[in-house]
N, C-alpha and C positions, 0 to 999 in steps of 0.2 A: 088239931092240937097234938093228939097223941103220936101222929105219923112224925111230926117235927121233933116232938120229944125223942122218940125212938132214932131217929136221924142223928139227932146232937148227942143224946147219953149212949148210944150203941148197945141199949137194952132190948131191942126187938127180937122177938123170938122167930124161929125159923130160917130159911137161907138168907143170907144177906144179898141185897141187891148189888149190882156193879156200881162202879162210881158214876159211868155215863148215865145209867138209869137212874141213880139218884139225884144227879145233876138236872135231867129232863124232867123229872118229877118237880124239883124245886123251881125250875123255870116256869112250869106250868101253873104252879101255885102263885108265883110272883104276878105273872099275867092275868090269872082268873080271880083270884081272892078279891073280896070287897073289903074285908076288915084290915085296917091298916096294920093290927097288930101280927096277923097272919104274914103279911108280905115283908114287915120288918124281920120276923123269925126266918122267913125263907131267905131273904138277901144276907142275914148274918150266917146263914149255914152255907151259902154260897162263898161267902167271904173265907170261912174256915177251909173249904175245900179247893180254893183258888189256886193254892200253891202246888198243892199235890196233883190237881187235874187241871193244870193250866190251859192245855189245849182245849178240853171239854167245855170248860167255864167260858173260855174266850170266844168259842163258837156258837155254843147256844146261848148265853146269857147275855151277850153284849147289847143286844137292841133292848132287852128286858131292863137292863140296868140304866141304859140311857133314858128310857122311858121314865123310871122311877124320878130320876134327876128333874125330869120335865115336870111331872105330875105331884109328886110328895114333896113340893117346897117347903111346906109348913112343918114337917117333922125333921128335925136336925140328926135325930139318930140314924134314921134309914138312909137319909143322905150320906152320913158318914160311912156308913156299912158299905153304900153302892160305891163310893169313891175308892173305898180301901180296896174292893174287890177288883176294879178296873186298873188300880194302880198295880195289884199283884199280878195281873193278866200282862198288862201292857210293859211293865218294868223289868229288866232282864237281872237286875241284882236282887239277891235275897236279902231280906231285912228282918231283923228281929222285931217281932211285935208282941204285943201284951194284949191278953183278953179284956174286952172292955165291959164285960157282964157276967154275971155268975153262971149264965146258962150256956156260955161258950165252951167249946170242947177243949179238953186238955191238950196244950200245945205240944207239937212234936218239937224234938230238938232241931233248932234251924240255926244254921250259922249266920251271922251278921257281918256286914262290911267292915267292921272294926276288929273281928276275930279271924284267928288263923284259919282259912279254909282251904280245901283241897282243890287243886286247879284241877277242872273237867278236861277230857281229850278236846281235841280240836273240833271233831265232828259234832260233839253234843255242844260245844260252845257255839258253833255256826248254826246248829239247827236252833238254839235258843235266840240268837239273834235275828234269825229270820221269822221266828215266830212272833217277837217282838215288833219288827218291822211290819209284819202282816196284820196285826191287831192295830197298830198305830195307823196305817192306812184306812183300815176298816172305820175306825173312830172319826178321822177327820174327812172321810168321803162327803159329808155334810158339814160344811164351814159353821153352821150355826151350831153344831156340839160344841165347839171352842170356845164360841160367844157365850154359850151356855154355862161353860165352866169358869169363863172371866165373870160372869154375874154372880157364880155361887161364892167367888173369892170374897165378894163386898160383905157375906155374912161374917159376923163376929164370932160366932160360937167356934170354939176350939176344934170341935170333932167334925166339922166341914171344912174349914178354913185350912187346917194342916194338911189333910189327905189331899184337898184340892191343888194345894201348892206343889206336892209331891207328884201328883198326876201330871199337871202342867210342865213340870221338869223333866219328867219321863219322856213325854211327848216330844219336847224339844230336843231331847237328847238323840231320839230316833228319826224325826224328820223335821230338824230345825228350820231349814228355809221356808217350808210349806206353812209350818205354825206361825213363824214369823210375818209370812204376808198375812195370814188371816188377822193376827193381832194388830198389824199395822194398820188394817182398814177398819178396824172395829172401834166404833166411838170410845173415846177414853180408855180405850185398851191398856195402853202404857201407863197411863195415871193410875189404875186401878192396881197394876203391880206395884209402882212405886210406893203406894200406901203400905205395902208390907213392911218395908224399913222402918215404918212409925210404929209397927205393933209392939205393945209393951211386953209381950211374951216371947223371950229370948229363941226359943225353939223356931217360931215362925217366922221372927226377923232374919233367923241364920239361914233356914231354909229358903228364904226370900232372896237373900243374897245369891244362893246357887241357883236359883230361878233366872234371875237377872243376868247372871254369868251366861247361861245358855242362850238366853233370849238376844244378847248383845253381841254374840259371836258372829263376825263376818257381815253385818248389816249396819252400814253408815247411818241410814236413816233413822233406825231405833235407836242407835247410839246418841244421836243427836237430840232426840226427843228425851231420852233419859236423861242427858246432861242438863237440859234445859228444864227439866223436872227438878232441879237443884239437887241432883245428885252427888255432886262433888262436895257439898256443903254437908249432907247427912253421911257419906262415907267417911269422910275426915273427922266428923264428930265421933262416929264409931270408933275409928281407930284411935282417936285420942281417950275414949272412954274405956277401950279394951286395954291400955297401956302401950299403945305406939309398937315398937320394936319388941317389947317384954310381953306382948300380949300373945293370946293363943291362935288357934285356927281361924276365929273369926276375922282376926286382923289379916291373916292370909287371904280370906275370901274377898274381903274388900279391896285387898291391893289387886287380886285378880280381876276383880271387876273394874277397876280403875285403868288397868292396863287394858281391858278390852275397849273401854270409851275412849282411850286416848290414842292407842296404836294406829297410825298411819290414817288418822282422823285431824285434818288440819283446823277444821271449825271448832271441834272440842278443845284442842291443843291452844287455839288462840282464846277460847273463853276461860279455859283454865288459867291462863297467864293473865289475862285482863281482869280476872276475878281475885287476883292476889292470892292464889291457892299455893303459888310456889314458896312463898314466904311461909306456910304453914308447914312445908316439909323440912324445915331446917332442925327443928328439935327432934326429929326421927334419928338424927346421926350424932347426936349428943353421947360420946362414950366416955367412960371414967378411966382412970389410972390401971385398974386393975380389969383385964378383959379375959380373964382366964375362965374356963368352966361356961362358955355360952352354950345354951341348950340347943338342941337341934331345929326346935321351932322359932327360936329367936334367929338363927342364921337363915333360915328360909325367909323368915319376914324381912330381914334387912337385904337379902338379896332381891326380894322383890322391889323394894324400895329403891335400891339402886337401880333396877331395870325401869322404874318409874321415872327418874330423873333421865336416865338415857333416851326415853321414848320422846322427851320433850326437846331434846338436843342432837337427836338423831341425824346423820349426815344424809339420809333419804329426805328428810323434811325440807321445805323450801329454805333457801338461804336467809332470808329476812325474818322468817318466823325463828329460825335456830338462833341468829344473832340477837333478836330481842330476848329470848329464854335465857341465852348466855349472859346478857346483861343484867337481867332480873337476878340470877343466880349469884353473880358477883355483888350485887349491890346488897342483897338481904344477908349475905355472909354464908350462903349455903356451899360456894366453892372452897372457902376457907374451913368449914366444918369437915369437908371431904378430905381436904388435905391433911387435917389433922388425924383423922382415922388412917389415912396413909402412912403417916410417920409414927402412929401408935404401936406399942408393944403388945404382942400377946393376941392380936387380931388372927381369926382363923384364915388358912391360908386360900379357901375359895372366895372369902368375903374381900380379903386384901386384893385378890384378882379382880374381882368385879368392881371394886372400888377404883382401881388404876385405870380399868376400861371407861369407868364413868367420869373421873377427872379428864381423861383423854379428849372424850367428846364435848366435855364443858369448855375446854380450852381451845377447841379445834377451829382455828381461822379467826379468832378473838384476840385482837392484839393486847387489850386491857388484860384479859384472863391469861394469857401467854406471858406477859411481864410479870403478873403477880406470881405465877408457878415458878418462873425463874429466880424469885426471890426467897421461896420457901426453903429453909435450912432443916434438915433432920437433927434431932436432940442427940448430938454426938458432942464429943470432945476430941479435937476442936469440931465446933459446927461444919457440917458439909452440905452443900447443896443437893436438894432432894433430887434433881435430874443425875447428879454423879452418883448417889446411892442407888438410884435405880438401873443405872447403866452397870453397877457392880454386880447386881443380880442378873442382868442379861448375858454378861458373858461368863457367868459362873455356871458350869454344866451340872453343877449338882443341884440347882434350884429346878423346881418343876417346869415341866415344858410349857402349861399354859400360863404361869406366871412370867416366863421370858418372853412369850408372845404379847402379853399385855403390855410389860415394859416397852417393847419395840413399838408397839401401838401409840403408847404415851408419848414417846419420842418422836415418833412421826406427826403426832397431832401438834405437839408443841412447835416443830419447824414449819407446820403447813401455813403458807403464806405470811411467814414471819421472816423477813429478811434480816431483822435486826437479830434474832436468835440464831440464824445462819451463821452470820457475822461472828457472833460470840462463840460458838462451837468450833468454827474454823481457826479463829484467833489464838484458841489454845493449842493449836498444832504449829503455830508459827515460831520460828527461834526467838524472836525478841520477846515473846508473851509465856514463854514456858517456864513453870516455878518448879524447881527440883524439889521442894519440900511438901508438895502437896498433889495429890492425885486430880487430874483434871479429866473432863469428858472426852477430849481428844487423846488423851494417852490411853484411856480405857478403849476407845474404839480400834486405836492401834493395836491394842494388846489382843483384843478379840478377832481382830482382822487376821493376824498371823500366829494364832494359838493352834494347838493340836486339834481342836474340837470343830468339826465340821458346822455345827450349827452356830457356834460362836462367830465363826467366819461368816457365815450367810448374814446373820443379825448384823454384825457390825457393818458389813459391805452396804446392806439396804440402809442402815442409819446413816451411813455417811453420805450416801447417794441423796437422802432427803435433805442434807445440809447444803447441796449443791443444786437442788432442784430450782429451776427457772431463776438461777443467780449467776449471771456470767462473772460478776466480780469474784465471787467465793471461788468459782472454778479456775480463775487466773491465780488467786491468792494461795490455792491449795498446791499449784506447782512449785511454790517455793518450800514446801515442806520437805526436810532432809531426815533420812533416818540411819542411824548407826547400827550396822549389822553385827559387826564383831569387832574385837580390839585389834588395832593394827590395821584396819582395811578403811578406805575413805568412805564417808557416807554416800548415800544413794538417794535419790527422790523417791517420794511416796508412789509417784506414776510407774517408776522403774522397778521398784520392788513389788507391786502388784502384777506387772507383767513378768518378772523373774517367776514368782509363784504359779503364775498360770502356766507359764511354759514347762516348769518342773512336773506339774501334773501328778501323775501317780507314784512318783520317786518318792514324796514326802508321806511319811506314814501319818494317818489321821484317824480320829475317832468318829465314825459316821459314816455319811455318805461322802464319797470323794467327788461326785457329780456336784454336789451341793456347794461345796467350796468354790468350784470353777464357775458354776451358775452364778454365785452371788459376785465375785470378782468381775466377770463379764458385764453383769447388770452395772455395776458401780463405774466401770470404765466407759460404758455406752452413755450413762448419765453425764459422766463427767466432761467427755469430749464433745457430745452433742452441742450443736449451736455455739462452740467455741473452737475457732479456727488456730489459735494459740496453742490449745492442748493437743491438737489434731497435730500440730506440727512437732510438738516434744513428743509425741507418741511414736510419729513416724521417723523421727531422729534417731531412734534405736533401730539400728540396722536389722536386729534380730525378729522384730515384731511382725513384719509384713510376710515374711517367710512362713513363721510359725503359724499365722492365721492361714494362709492359703493352703498349707499342708494339712490342718485341721478340717478345712472346709471340704478338700479333694479326697480325702480317705473315705473309705467305706468301712464304717463303724456300726456297733449295735444299736438297738433301741435305746439304750440308756444314753449314749453318747450323741444322739440325733439333736438333742435340744442343745449341746455345747456347739455342735456345728452351725445350729442356726443362729445363735447367739454370736459367734465367731463372725458368719455373714454379716449380720447386723453391724458390728463393730468395723469391719472392713468397709462397708457401705457407708457408715457414718464418715469414715476417713475419706471416702471420695466425695461425699455430698458437701461436707463443710471444709474441704481442701481450699486453701487460698493459693495454691501452687508456688509456696515460698522454697519450696525443696524441689531441686531439679529433678532428683531421682525419683521422686514420689508425686509427680504432679497428676491431677486428675487423668488425663489422658493416658499415661504410663501404668496408674494402678488399673484402669479398665481394660488396657492391652494385657496387663498381666493376669486379670480374671479370665480374659477371653482365651488365653493360651494355656493356663495352668488348670482352670477350672470349668470354663464354659459357662457363658451367659445364662442357659437355660438351667444348667445345674445349681448354678449360684443362686438364682431366683427360687428354684425348688427347696433348696437348703435353708433359705431365708423363711420360706413358709412353714418349717417346721415349727417355729414358735408358736404362732397362732394355731396351729393344728394340735398342739399338746393338750391332753386331758385337764391339766391343772390350769391352763392359761385363763380358761373361760370362769373357772371358779374365782379365781383372784381378781378377775376384772369386775365381779359383780358389787363388791363392796370394800372399803377402805380396810376395815379391820382385819388382821392376819388371823384367820380362825383354819387350823390344819389337825386332821384326826391323828397325824402321827408327825415327827419330825422329819422323816424321809420325804414326806410329801410337801415340804415348805419349801419350795422352788421359785414361786413367782410373787412380785410385790404388785400392789394394785397401781401405784403410781407409774410403774415401769411399762404395764400393759398399755397405759395411755400413751407413753412415748413410742412403743413398738406400732399401736396403730396410727401414729401420726407418721412415723418415718417408714414403714414398710413401702407405701405407695410411692412414696418421692424417691426412694432408693432404687426401687425396681427401673423407674423411669431414667433416673440418672445413669445407671449402667447401661441401658439400652441406647442411650443418646450417643451419636457421633460427635466428635470435634467439630464439624460444621454447624451443626444443630446447637451445640452449646456457644460456638461464638454468635450464631443468630440470636439465641436467648440472650445472651449478654448483652448484645447491641439493641435487642427490644427493651431490655432492662433499663440500659443507659437511656434509650429514647423516652421510655415512660419516665424514668426520674426526672429527664429535663423537662419532659411535658408538666409533670406534677410540680415542678420547681415554677414552670411558667404561669400554671394555674394559681398556685399559691400566690405568686405576686400579683397576679391579676385580682386575686379575692384581697388581698391587703390594699391594693389601689382602689377596690370597689368600696370597702369598707371605709377607707379614708373618705372617699366621695360621698358615701353615704352620711359620714359624720358632719362634713361640710354641708351637705344639703340639708341635713337636719338642724344644724345651726342657724343656716340661712332662713330655714322656714320658722324658726323661733324668732328670727329678727324680723322677718315679715309680719310675723302675728303681732309681734309687740308694736311694730310701726303701724299697723292697721289698727290696733287700739288707740294708739296715740293720734292717730289720723283722726278715728271717730270721735276723740274727746276734743280735738281742735275744732272739728267741724261742729261740735255742738258749741263751743266756745264762740265760733264766728256767729252762728245763728243768734246767740244771745246778744252778742256786740252788735248785730245788725239791728235788732229790735231796739237796743238802747239807742243806736244812731238814729233811728226813725222817730223814737222819742224826742231826742236832742233837735232834729229837723222839726218836729210840730211845736216844741218850745220856743224854737228861734223864729218861728213864722208869727206865733202869739206876740212875742216880744217885739217883732218888727211892726206889727199891727198897733201894738200898744204905743210904740214909740212914734208912730205917724201921728196917733191922736193926740198924744202929748205936744208934739210939735205945733200943731194945730192950735191947741189951746192955749199956747205960751202968747200968742198975739192979742188975745182976748184981754187978760188982766194980769197984773203983776203979782196980785195974792194967789190967784190960782197957778202961776206960774211957780212960785215958791213951793206949792204942795205937788205940783207934777215934777218938779226937781228933786224934791224929797222921794217922791215914788219911783224916780229913774236911778237915784243912788242906790236903793235897796235892790233894783232889778239888775243893775251892774255888778254888785257884789254877788248876787246869784250867778251871773252871766260868769264871772270871773271863776268861780267855784267848778261850773260845768266844764268850762275851757280847760282848767288844770286837770280835772278827771280824765277828759278826752285826750290831754298830752300824756297821762300815765299808762293810758291804754294804748296810745300810739307806740310808746317805748317798749311797753309789754309785747306788742305784735312785732316789732323789728327785732326783739330777741329771740322770740319764736320762730322768726324767719330765717335768722342766722342759723340756729340750730338744725333747722330743716336742711339749710344748703349743706351743712357738715355731713348730715346723715345721707343725704342724696350723694354726695361726692365718694363716701364710705361705701354704700350700696352699688355706686357702678364699679369702683375697683373690685368689690367682691363678686359681681355679676361677671367682670371680664375673667376673672379667676376660675371661676366654675361655669364656664360657657358650656361645658358638657351636660351640664343637668338641665333638660328643656323646661322641666317644672318649676325650677327655681328661677329661670330667666323670664318666663311669662309672668311669674308673680313679681319680680323686681319691676317689669315693664308697667304693669298695673299700678304699681305704687308710685313709680315715678310720675305717671300721668296724673294721680290723684295731687301728688305734691304739686305739680306745675299748676293744675287748676287752684290749689289752696294758696299758691304765691299769687296768681291773677287775682284771687279775692282780697287778698290782703293789700295789694298794689292799689286797687280799686278803692278800698276802705281807707287806704292813706291820701288818696287823690281827694276822696270827700272830706276825710279831716283836714287837708289843706285848704279846701274850698272853704269850709267853716270858719278856718282861722281866717281866711282873708275877709270873710262877711264879718267876723268878730270885730278885727282890727276895725274895719270900716264902720261898723256900728258905735265903736268906741269913739272915733273920731268924731262922728255926728254928735254923739251924746255929749262929749267934751265941748264941741263947738256949742251945742245949744245951752248948755249949763255954765260957761264960762262967766257969763254976766252975774249969775245968781249965787254960784256955790261960793263959799269961802275959800279963800286962797290956801288955807293950812289943809283943807280937805282934799283940794286939787293936787296940791304937791305930795301928799301922802300918796294918792291913786297912782300918780305917775311914778313914784318910787316903786310901788309894788309892780306895776307894769315892767318897769325896767329891771327889775329883779327877776322875774318871770322870765323875760327875754334873755336875759344873760343866762339862765339855768337850761335854757332850750338851746341855746348855742353851744354850752358846754358839753351837753349830752350829744348833740350832732357831731361835734369834733371828735368826742370820745368814740363815736360809732365808726367815724371814718378812721381813726387809728386803729381800732380792732380788726377793720376790713383789711387794712394795710398788712398787719402782722399776720392774718389769715393767709394773704397772699404770700407773703414770705415764707411762711411754714410750709406750703404747698410746693413753693419752688425746691425748699432744702430736701422735702421729701422726694420728690423727682431726682434730685442728684443722688440722694442716697440709693434710691432703687438703682440708678446706674452703675453706682459703684459695686452693688451687690452682684448685678448681672455680671459684671467684669470679674468680680472675685470667683463666682460660681463657674464661670468659663474656666478660669486660672485652674481651679481644684478639679476639674474633669480633665484638663489636661495633663495635671500632675498624676492623677489617678490611671490615666492611660500609660503613662511612663512607667508607674510604679508595677502596673500588671505586666508590661513588656519585660521589665527586669526581672520580675520573679518567673516568668516563663523561660529566659535565659538561665537563670539560676537553676531552674529543674531540668533543663537540657543539659547543663553541665553536669550537675550530679548524676543523671542518667550515663553520660559518658564516661565519668570517672567509675562509675559502677560497673560498665563494661570493660574499661582498663583492668579494673581489679580482677574480674572475673577472667580475663585472658591471661593475666600475671599468674593467678592461682593455677590455671590450666597449664602454663608453661612450667611453673615449679614442678606439678605433678608430672609431666612428661620427663623433666630432667631427672627426676628422682626414679622413675621407672627406668629411663636409659641406664642410669648409674648402676642399678641394680642388675640389670641385664649383663652390661659390661662385668662386673664383679663376678657374676655368674659364669661369664666365659673365660675368667682368669685374668682379666686385664685389671692393672692397678689403676684405681680412680681415687683422687684425691677428694675428700669432702671439704666444704666451705670451712669447718673447724679446724681441721688440718692446715688449710692453707694458711688462717690466721696464726695457728700456733708456729707455723714456720717462718711467717713474716714477723712474727713478735721475736723469734730466736735470732733471726737474721740482723734485726735492729739492735738486740742486746750485744751480738759478736762485734757489730761495727762500734757500739759504745767502748766495749773494752780495748780494741785497737786503737781507737782515739785518745784512750786515757794511756796506754803504753807510750 
């Protein structure tokens, strides 16, 4: 013990041992001492020396300290010293520490991370970093050491848990992927770390946040586990408890952890949205009227909150997930809250810039959100649309560069897949909608396009190009825009003015890069005339444009002008590819000949390749947001890079193709179009036949079900008929017996006659029932006949469908069998009727002597009534059959008339097509004559000019008209005299 007191107190007499010797003795004491108090004092001494003698403690004491963690689990004090020592050895950052006991050495002045420290030189810093990595590798050679550390984190004692959290954080900083892999396979490893967020001691909870930040970096699997451990709920609760955006650095740490969990992790993003956590973000962005004096921490917090919103709607996410998040943000009012910040006063510039970027991505591609943004007005007098206010900032060169880029991105996102918005922007430039009393978006864009600031030129050109992106209608509408250049001069079109500025080039004095203005105008022109033959014709109609482009491409210019040459080649190539040959002097073939003579095809293709080879092209193609380190590097637009990628190959092929190949391609295209038309017609025919076949199948199914019902009815009736036959035979036998009994006695005869009367009544009822069944069967038979005739006609119309025909044949066979059964039943009913009448006659003959006359007359009257009703029904059935026959004949006659009418219509249609062909040929001949007349007039004019140059007197048509008018006046004067 005296030895340790000497080491700690520094009072030992004699020569002082070196630091390495002291550390070696302490390590030996830790390894060999049997008393816990001795080991504790030795570890405490090592802790005090671990910062000054980091190398020696790390190399000599690492294994002993790890052994202490394994063996002395019961003593929290020695565990805390060991963990602190390991942290000092492994961690590269020097931290302020306090002595935890009275025996600790007086601390030397140590700089903490929150104090101003002197920056070491690079070599010393590199050595310290290498030392940290070396000790970290030593510690994690055995993965069980990390597992041991995770187990120690379950200890609630502050002196164990806190240094354990710091040590694991340092390990993750030095060797993140390896530690992440060990924790991932450790049972309940992540769950143990998530428990740190529930610790009531804020220092452990806050350091736990730092630990989870390091743990979740770049590991999607751990990010998912942390998210499903209810991390979102806990973090949002902490943010709310700490005061949201007004909170301190703990809020910042929570937001950084949320960004780690959500960025580029679609599973966690979906979980965040489905858990209704987006709605809980809305209160973060509530700002008051007075926004002055924001603290630096609040600015940082709000900046991270805006980044969190952007992560959920980033363009790199899947379109479906982005659209769902955009919808949720609109429904919960988050977008409205962001627009409030956008239009608020006193908001710091960097927050305003990030808010503009956030609103941009929330509305990008979402029609509902874009419509809402279009309706937002700035709180000005009079109110102005937010789009107009933002565009005023974009074309104002006094605004910060990052803010102007953000406004441009917002405008691009507003027009992305928004044809309605594109039409509204272009409409503000058209003559019929211009309001002289208000500033519109179109006026601001034109002002920026033709200002003296090159950055305003570029931004306005790109913004206007996005108003035309993939919208043929607006490209044609923009051709109507006329600009008043100066007083007394006629207006020029916007297309003409763009080409004029492009051709003037360096003659106009501008602030900024001159190349930037020309690149912006060329991108606008390429976007404008691509896939729009009418715009190509308007561009070529100006006789100066093609010579300017060929001159630019053929010159040998410097590196800065190479990009302009490439864009000029692209513009000329678009004029070839989308040319409809409406201008005789600039057809596809003539333009290609011009390129071959003045530039050379290979040289043209080489210049066209300058665009994609430019270093800034690949940077702009990566993401839609325009992010540039300086205004001079702002040359390419993301959507334009897509257009270049799409057109470069087809333009190269179009330039190299000969006229014969083009003709062949056009013929092939026409053939393919005709083939497609034929295929389309056949598809429509097949669809119609499928529909008819489906309808017939449904009819067959219904008929089959009806057939089954009728079969069941027939079976039932057959059983009833059999019963009637049996009853009839019984009655027949009874009647025979009664006739034999009449000859024996008169008294018995009266009894028999009474019995016969009752049986006759019963027999009449049965006969009446049979008659009703007979009429019912007749009605069903007529219905079946009608259905059979309709099915026969339907089968004739759809003879192409073999399946439908076979089904109809089977149905007809079943119906014929049904008809034969009904006829056989009718025959049986007739036989029964005859037997019934014979029986009645015999019964009446046998009972005429004994029955009273009144009863006999009553029975006869009933029988007569029944007979008359049966006759009436029979005549009615005959009449209905006659009507059915007449209707069938009328239908056949109408079908004949329809066929004749159809043939007449076909003949008229043929004549109409012939007349249309004649009209087209006449128009073509008339156009040829007009072209010949124009050529003749041009030749006459040139000949007159040549004669005048030779000194000959040539009278123009106007002079001849004047002379004729003078002669007429003189003749009138002479007549008056």
